[in-house]
N, C-alpha and C positions, 0 to 999 in steps of 0.2 A: 907130065911125061918126063921119063928119066933121060938125062943127057941133054935136054933142051934147056936152053937159058931163057929164063923168063924175060918178057919185055921190060918189066918193072918189078923191083923188089918190094914186096908187101910187108907191112908191119904186122906183128902177131896180134890177134884179137885180145881185147881186155875183157876179163870176166869179173863179174860182181857177185859177191856172196851177200844175200839179204837175209836178215833175221827179223821176224815179226814176233814181238813179245807183248803180252797183255796179262792183266790180273784176272783172276777168276771172278772177282766182284768189285763193284765200284765203291763199296762202303769201306769205312775206316776199319782198321784192325789188321790181324795177320792174314796175308793173302798169298795164294800160290801163283807163281808166274808161269803162264802158258806161252811157249815160243815155237817157231818154225823157221827153216832156213831155205834159201833158193840160190842156185848158181846160174847165172845167165850172162849173155853177152849181147851187145847191141848189134853185133854183126848179124845180118839176117841169114847169111848163107852158112853160118856156123851152127852147129848143133847146140840146142838148149839142153842144159843138163840140170836136172833137179836132184838134189841129194836129200835123201830122207834119213834123218838121224833121230835117235831117241832124245826126248825133251829132258833136260836136266831137272832135278828136283830143287827148284829155286823158290824161296819164300821171302816176302818182304812185309814190313809193318807199315801200314798206312795210318798216319796220325790225323786227329781231328783238326779241322780247319779252325784257326783262332778267329773269334768275333770281337771286333773293337766296339766298346760301349762308350757313348758320349752322353753326358748329363747336362741339360740346359741350365743356365743361370736363373736366379729368381730374386724376388724382393719380399720383404716382410715389414709390416708397420711396427713401429716402436711400441712395445708393451703388449703386442699380441703373443700368444703362446708359440713356441718354436716347434711347430709340427707342420706336416705337409698340408693340413687343412688351411693354414694361414699363410702358406708360401704361394706367392703369385709368380708363376713361371714366365720368363720373358719370351720364350719361343715354344712351339709345339711341334712334335711331341716333346714331353719332358725328358724322355730317354730315347736315344736312337742307337741302332746296332748296324754295323757294316762288316763286310768280309764274306758275304754269301757268294756262291758260284753264280756267274752270270750266264744268261742264255745267249743265243746267237746275236740277239739285238743289243746285248750289253746290259740287260736288266737283271738285277739280282733276283735269284730264285729263292724265296723263303720256304723252307721245307715245312711240310705239314706237321702240326703239333708244336710248332715253335711258340714260346711264351716269352714276352719281353721281361727283362729283369725288373724288379721293383727297387725304388729308391727310398731313402730315409734321411733324417736330419741328424747330423753328428752333434750330440749334446756337448761334446768336448769343445766344439768350435762355436756353436750358436745357442743362446738361450733367450728367454722372454725379454729380458732387460739388457740385451747386448747393445752397447752404445751405437749411435748413428755415426759419430765422428771419431777420427783417430786422434785421441788426446795426446799420444806420444809425439805425433807429427806436429801438433799445435805447440806442444811444449818446446820442440826443437826449433821449428822454423817460424812459428807464429802464424802459420797458415792453417785454416780450418779445412780439412779434407774428409770426404765421406769414406768411411772404412769399408773395405771389401773383405768378406769372410770367405776365403778360398776353401774349396773342398768341404763346405758346410753341408752340401748335399752328397750323400754317398750311397753305394749299392746296399740294399737291404740283404742281410744274410740270415740263414736259419741257425738252429742251435749248433750244428756241426760246422758253421762258418762258411757254408756254401751260399753262393749267390742265389737269391730267390728268383726263379724263372726257368725256362726250359729251352736249351740250345739245340736239342735233338741229337741223334747218334753221331752224325758226321761233323758236328761243330762243338766248339767249347768256348765259353765266355772267358775272356781274359780276367783272371781273378787276382791280379797283382795290383793293389791300390796304387794309383799314381804311375803305374807302369805303362808300357807302350800299348797295352791292350785296352785301357779304359782311361777316361778323364772325368774328374769330379766337377760338380756344379758350385758356383760361387753365389753368395747371397749378400745383398745390400739392404740396409735398414732405412726405411722411409719415415718421414714425419707422420704422426698420427693426429686425427682430429680430436677436438676437446668436447666434453659434455659437462655442462655446469651441474654441480651436485654430485658428479661422479669423478671427474678429473680435478675439479677445482671448486672453491667456494668464493663468493664475493662478500666483503665485509666493509661496512662503513666505519668511520673513526669511532673508537670506543664501543664497537659493536652496534652503533646507531644505524638504523636503516630499515626499510620495509620494501615489500615488493608489490607491484601491481599484478593484475592477472596475466599480462603478457610477459612477465619476468623482469620488467624494468625495475631497477633499484632506485628507491627514493631515499635521498640523503640530505642532511642539513646543509645550509649554505656555508661555503668555505671549508668543507670537510675534506678528508682524505679517504679514497676508496682503495682497498687492497684486494688483489686477486691472489689467493693462497692455494697451492696445490693440496689435494687431498692425500694424506699419507698412504703409502703403498701403491701409488699410481705411477711411479717412475720419475717423478719430477721433484725437485727440491728448491726451485727458484720461481717465484711468481712475478707479479707486476704491481705497481702502485701509481695512482693518479692523485695529485695533491691540489688543494685549494680550488675545489670545484665551485664555480659561481654561476654556472648556467647549465641547462640541459645539454646532453650530447651523447654520442656513441664513441666508444674508445676501443682501439685494437691492441692486441697483446699476444704474446707467445709464452708458454711455460717452458722452462729449461731444467736440464739436469747437469750439474757441474760436479766434477770430482773434487777431492779434498784439496787439490792445488788450484781450483778455480777454473780448470779447463772445461770447455763445453763438450759434454758427452752426448747430449741429445736435446732436441727442442721439438715443439709441437707445431702443427699447422696453426695459422693465425685464426684467432677467434675475436669476438666483439662482445662488449657489454654496453647496455644502455642505462644511463643515469638521469634521474630527474631531481632537480634541486628544489627542496622545500625550505624556504627561508624563515617561515614563521608559523605559529600556531594561533588559532583564534582565541581571543580573550573572552572570558566569561563576563556576561552582563549581570551585575549584582544589584538588586533593588530590594528595598525594605518596605513592607506594608504595615499598616496599623500604627504608624508613628507620625509625628509632626515635626517640621523643621523649626528650629529656633537658633538663630545665629548661623554658625557654620556646621552645626552637628544636628543630629536627630534625637528626638526624645520620645520614648514610649512608656506606657504604663506598666502592666504586669508582664507583657510578652511582646514579641515582634516576629513576624514571619519574613524570612529572607528568601527571595526567589533567585535561583541561580539558573541562568540560561546560557548555553554554549552553542554557537553556530556550528554547522557541519564543517569539518576540515576537508576541503575538496581535493587535497593532494595525497598526503600519506595517511590521513585518518587519525582520529583521537585514540590515544592509548589509555589515558586516565584523566579523571577530573577529581580533585580532592580539595578539601577545605580544612581550615583550622580556625579557632577563635582566639583573637587577641583581646585581652581584658585588662582592666585596671581597677583600683580601689574606688569605692563609691563614697567620696567625701567632697566637701566644698572645694578644697584646693584642687583636687583632680578634675572636677567638673569645670572650674574656671580655667584650668590649664588647657583642657580639651577645647573649650570655647575660644581660647586664644590661639589654637592651632599648634600647641606644643605636644610633643610625643609623650604620652603617659601610659601606653599599652605595651604589653608583652605577651608572648605566646602562652596560653593557659591550657591548651589541649593538643593532643597529637593529631597528625594528619589523618583525615578520614575520607575514604573514597565515597563518591556520590555519582549519581547518574548525570547524563548530559543536561537534563531538565529536572531540577530537584528543588525541594523546599527545605530550609533549615530553620528550626524554631529556636529563638533566644528567650531566655527567661531568667528570673532572679535579679537581684539588685546589683547592677554592675555597669561599668562603662566598657563597651566592647566594640569589636569590629570583626567582620568576617573576611578572611583572606582565602581566595580561591586560586589554585594552581591548575593550569591546563597543560598537558603534555601530549605531543603527538608521537607517532610511531617511529619518527627519526630522532627523537630526543629534544626537539624544540620545546621550550617551556615559556609560559607567560603567567604573570601574577596579576590578579585583579583584587581590588579591595572595595568593600562597601563603605559608605560614609560611617563615621563614628556615631554610635547610637548609645544613648544613656537610657537604661531601663530602670525606671523608678516607680515602683508600685506603692510606695508609702506616700500618703498625702502630707502636706505641710503640718507641722505640729504647732497648734495654737495654744497660747497660755494667756489667761486673763488674771491679772492681779489687782488688788484694791477693792474687789467686790466679789461676793459669792452668789451663786444661783439661788434664787428664792429668798434672799436675805432682805431684812428690813433695816434700814440704815438711818441712824439718828445723828451720828457724828460725821467727821470729815470724810469725804468720799472722793478719792482721786483714782481713776481707773487707768490702767496701762494694759495694752494689748501687744503681745509679742508673737512673732511667727518665725519658725526656723525650718529650713529645708536646704539640702545641698544643691538642689536644682531650682531654687526659688525663682519665680517669675517676677521680675521687677515691676512694681506698680500694682501688684495683684492684691495686696493686703487692704481690705476694706473693713471699716468699723463704723457702725452707726447706732446712735442712741435714739430711741423713739419712745413715745408714750401714746396711749389710746386717747386719753382726755386730759387736758390741762398740762401741768408740769412746766418746767423750765430747763432747757438743755444746758449742759456744762460747756465751757469753752474747750475747743479742740486745738491742740498744738500741732505744728507741722510734723509730719512723720519722718522717721529716720530709717534708712535702708543700708544694708551691708550686702556682700556677695552671697551670704547664706541666710538672709532673712530680713525682717523689718520690724518696726515697733511704732505704735501710736499711743499718745498720752492725752488724757482729758483732765481738765481742771476740776475743782470742787463744784458741787451743785450750789446754786444760789441759796442763801439762808433766808428764804421767804416762805410764807405759808403756801403760796401757789406752786412752790417747787415740790411740795410733798405730792407724790404721785407714784404710780407703778410704771416702771420703765423697762424697756427691753433693749438689750445690747445684742446686735447681730454682727457677727464677724465672719468673714470669708477670706480665703487665700488660696492660691493655686501655684503649682510649679510648672516647669517647662514641659513636663510629660503629660500635662492635662489633668493631673490629680487635683481635686478640689476639696478643701476642708471647710466645713461650716460649723459654727458653734453659736448657740443662742442661749442667753440666760435672761431671766426676769428677776427684778429686785425692786424694792420700794425705798423711797426716801421718806422717812417718817419722823420728821423732827417736830411735827405739830399734831401727832395723833395717827389714827388709822388712815390707810390709803385704800381707796375704792377703785374698782374697775368692773367691767361687764364681761361675762363669759363670751367667748368668740361667737357662739351661735346667736346669742342675744344681740350682740353688736351688729351682726350681719342683718338680722331681722329689722333693727331700728334704722337701717339705711332708708327704708320706705316708711311713710307716715300712715298710709291707708292699707288695711289688710282685710281680707275676706274671711279669714279664719283665725282663731286665737292661738297663742303660742306661749311657751314658758318664758318667764323673765328671771334671769339669774344674775345676782350681784356677787362679786368676789371682793373680800376684805383681807388685807394683810396687816398684821400688827405684831410688834415685838412682845406685847403682853397679851394675856387672855382677855377676850371680850366678855364682859359681864352680862350684858343684855343686848337684844337686837329685836327690832320691830320694823314692819313695813306699813306705810300709809298708802292706801289705794283710793284714788278719787275718780269717779265717773259721773260727770254732771254735778248734781248737788249731793250725790251719795258719797260718803267718806267711810272707808272700811279700814280697820287696823288688823294686821295679821302678825302673829308671833309664833314662836316655836311651839308646836303642839296644837296650833289653831290655824292650820292652813299653810304655814310657812315651813318649807323643808330646809333644814340647816345641816350642813356637813362641815366638819372640821378636820384638818390634817396638819401635820407638823413636818417641816423641812429638816434636812440634815443639819442645817446651821441653827436650828432652834426657832426659826420664824414660823408663826402660826398663820394658817390660811383657812379662811372661812368662805363658804359659798351659801347664798340664800336664794332659794328658788321659789318664785310665786307661780303655781301651776296654771296651765292654760284655762282650767275650769273657772278660774276667778274672772275671766274676761269673756263670759258666755253671752253677754248682752251687747247690742250695738251701742257705740258711743265712743267718746274721746276719753282715754285713760291717762292718768298721771300716777307714777309709782315713785316712792321715795323711801330710801333705807336710812334708819337711824340706829346707831350703836354707841356703846360706851365701854371703855376698858377698865381694868382693875385700878389703873393709875388715876382714874377719874377723867380722862380725856373723853370727850363726847364729839361725835361728828355725824354728819348726814351727807347723803349723795348730792343734795342740792348745793351745800356749801363747797363740795369738792368738784363742782361744775360737771356733774354727771346726771343731767336731766334724762328722765325716761318718760316720754310722752308719745302716744300713738293712738290710732283710731281703728276700731273694729266695725266693719260695715258689711253685712250680709244681705241687705235689703236692696232690691233693684229700684230704679226710679219709677214714678207713676206719670202717665201721660193722659191728659184730659183734652179731648178734641171737641170743640164747639163750632157752630156755624154750618155744619154739614151733618148728614145722617147716612147710614149705610143704604145704598141703592136709592138715594134721594134723587128726585127729578126737579130741576130748577130752570125756570124760564128767565135767565139773567144773562147780561153780557159778561159779567165778571162776578165772582163770588170769593169771599175771604173766609178762610178757615183759621180759627184761633186755637192754638195748641198750648196748653199750660203743662209744664214739666216740673215735677216736685221730687225731692230726695230728702231722706232723713238727715244726711250730713252735707255732702257737696256734690254738685253735678260736674261731670267731666266733659259733656258735649252732647249735641243732638243733631239729627238730620231728618229732613222731610223729603219723601220720594213721591213723585207723580209718574204714574205709568212705569214703575220700577226704575225710574231715573231720578238721581238726586236733584232736588229743586232748591232746597235751602239747607245751609249748614251753619251751625253756631258752636263756638268753642265755649269753655268754662267761663272765661271772662265775659263774653257777650251774653251768656245766659244770666250771669250775675247782674250785669247792667240792666237787662230787660226783665229781671225778677222771674226768670224761667218762662217767659211768654215768647212764643214763636208764631208769627203770622205768615199764612201761605195764601197767595192769590191764585185763584183758578180761573182761567179764561174759558169762554164758551167754546164748545167743540162738538161737532156733529158725531160724537161717539162717546162711549162710556169712558170715564177716567177713573183711575184708582189712586187713593192717597194712603200712604203708610209712613209711620213715624218710628224712628229708632233713637233711644236715649241711653247714655251710659254715665255712671258716676265715677268719682275719682278712685274708688276701690276696684273698678272694673266690672261691676254688676251692670247688666244691660237689659233693656226692655224693647220689645217690638209690639206695636199695636197691630190689630188685625187690619187687613186691607179694607178700605172704605170706598166702594164704587159709587160714583156720582155722575149724573148726566146734566150738563149745563148747556142750554141752547137758547138762542133768541126766539126760536119757534116753539111750538107747543111740545114740550118734552114727553108728554104722555103718549105720543105716537111712536116713540122709540121702542125698539125691541127690548125684551127683558135682558138683563145683564148676564153674560156668559164669559167666564175667564178664558182669555186667549194668550196669556203670557205667564211667565214665572213672576212670583211676587218679588219685591225688593229684598225681602228677607232671604228668599231662596237664592236670589242672585248673589248676595253677599256671602251667604254660607257656602255657596258653590265656589265663589272666588277664593275663600279661605281653603276649602278642601282641595281645589285645583292647585293652589300655590303649594300646599303640602305634597300633593301628588307630583307636581312638576319637579320639586326638589328631589324626589325619589327617582324619577325616570329621566331627568335632564342629562343629555349627553349620550343616552343609550340609543341603540338603533332598533327601530320598530319595523317589523315586516308585516305588510297587509296586502291583501288582494283587492283590487278596485271593484267597486259595485256601482250601480247606476244611482242617479240622484243629482239634483242641482240645488245649490244653496246660495249662489251669488258670490259677492266678493267681501273680503274682510277689510275693514277700514282701520288702518294704522295699527300701531302696537298697543297692546293692553287696552283695547277699546271694546266696549260692549256693543254687540250688534244684534238687533232684533230681526228675526226672520219669521214672522207669523205666516201660516198658511202654506209653507213649502210642502210639496208632495214628495215623499220618499217612498220608493218602490223597491221590491226585491230585497227587503231587509230580513235577516233571520228573526223570526218571531214565532210565538206559539201558534198564532193563527196566520197562515200565509196570506199574502196579498198586500194591497196598498193600504196605507193608513195616513190620514192627514194629521200632521202634528200642529196642535194649536199654537204653540210658541216654542221657540228655541233660543238659546243664548250661547254665544261663543266668546272665548277669550283667546286672542292670538298671542302665542309665546314662541319667539324664534328659538330654534335649537342652538344655533351659533350666530354671532353677529355677521352680517353681510353674507349670509347663506340663505338657501331656500327656506321659506317660512312655513310653519305649520300652524294650524288653528285647532282648537279643541271645541267640539260641539257637545253641549250638555243637554240631554233629553230627559224630561221628567220620568221618574221611575214608574209612574203610573202607566206609562205606555209599555207595550210588550218589548219594544226595542230600547227601553230606557237605559241610560248609562253614559259613559264618556266615550266620545268618538274622536278620531284624529282625521282632520281634513288636509288634503294635499292637492294642489292644482284644481280645487273646486270639485273634486270627486270624493265619493264616500268609500272608505276602505271596508274591509271585512270587520264585523262587529267584534270589539274586544272590550270587555267591561273591566276597567281597572278600579272602579269604585262606583258606588250607587249614590245618587242624589235624592234625598228624601224630600 
């Protein structure tokens, strides 16, 4: 109201003008600004005034929000390729991006379509063989420090240099390397593990060594083992272990050092296992087909050397080889070898052989086999065989002073010499012998040298009885077992011809009695031709003269030294009659010397006897019956020349036996007393002469009884005759010699025979019943008589007995008895 004073002065109201402005879009780029204004006061009783004005044409540019990129650090093993495949990131994710708009909760909102940028390895900073350690730092301070390769990991860019990835429309990756918008990743190099054969190799000293299946290295004793890097694997320094004396496991690292010796890289620790092989098996060298003499071996034409090498249980054998050491084959060399002196040298190159091999030696030489064994780690061993002398040549024998086949009338001094490089001391033997008569020369002590020996004989005595045919036998041997023998025949003929007998004739005349005739041959040796020769042959009162062309066969030959040799043969047809023969040779030479075989003590006397003795039995007659207490049978035995013995058998058992001297004393009379017996008795006589002709009388059955013998039954044979028993005994002895010691297999059969009494004892078993024997007619058969001879197979062992059954029976033959039972029938021979 006008003119009224207000109670209190009021302050004027305050007005505020507000402008609201916004962009027409929230995206980056050039945007229009939209704005509006308001005028208002806080006083409520004042009028609110809104002013509407036209919006100005305002435009702004909205820039993209920068995104900060962080790359994590990583590690790489030394020697691996410098690529992302071999980089091990220390945190995840490898790439992180920040700078996104956050929501009300403060969480960054990653726009749709966003793609993380990619990273790569900067080859200018990191490569495959980048060192682990900072060699410059070590050179400066002496400290070894792991080198860090900063910004080795960088953002990957396309061909236009843009970062690979998608930031979307409202964001942009910071593309300034090292700038505030991004940070690169660092890389550290780590030690790498080792692999034998790829990163390194292990060698023994001088390349000696081998490997087991588990990779363990086998090396010689006291050797050095080297671990050497494989070229191109990033290392240039290995390890070395010296003077290994026991098995063990060794740790090491490989290193790479620069030209100044600074450590650039090393490996993770690795180990190797070593096994020490201190020796190689030695070969066993033995020689067969030789004989020891002294300290060395001797062989004849060849020797077989056996080489045997045991298995090497550690590294294994690499090679076995041999060579031959040899020397000259002469007396001095052999004696030097026997004395143990070195006389051999290598005569062949080394030759490889198997672990078990044979080496043959041959030729005339002194030799030794040397064998070298080598294992896979280089250990070697040498083995040698004994020294062996191969000597295939027998000793050389030389006889001087006499020629083979010579007739000698002048002085005769014989010398025997023997030479051999390997002569066996004491082996030279020389002996002068003669068939009949003669006088041996004096023998002087022998002389021996290292390579031979000699023996000398004096002259033969100048006596008539010294004229004879002599034989000089010489033998010698060497240490190799070679034997030389030489034999010559000669005659000493200072008093005419010398006689001898052919070897066949001399052999026949060793016995006086003969059952068949034979040729008689004289041998005459003379320096001159024999003018005439004749043979006188006497048999009883008959005297026959034989000459050349009239029954006497004469042959003449001439030796190389001019000695004449004559042989005079009286054919066997001249001795076709029984009797005692005397044969004498008479000859004369052109010089007028006459001689005969009797004067030269060369008697030829023998008997031809082809007639068996005769036996005359008196006092009993066949199947005679006598009523007597005792009866004496008189047996007269006669022979055309000389009796050898006689036996009388009663009931096939020997009752009386007389030898040649007893028969001569009794004028061939044999008396046999026969006692009474209530049974038939049989008498049989056997006689033999000195030539071996024999006679058996027929069995004479007699019945002698104190009662009336006419009441006795007629005689019937119940046993084998004595002749059958003796012939069976001979045949059985021959059979036993054939089957003795052999094993006979039989199946048992029935039958009882009783027991055998003692060894080689005849046992009579009349009337035994044998059943179930294989026979032409089956069934039982009573055997009238049987005879056995017990012959043990071996001493003190189970005994066997032989049963001989007459062949007249269907089961006849030879049977073997064991434990009193009959075996299956086996006919080993027939008894007639």
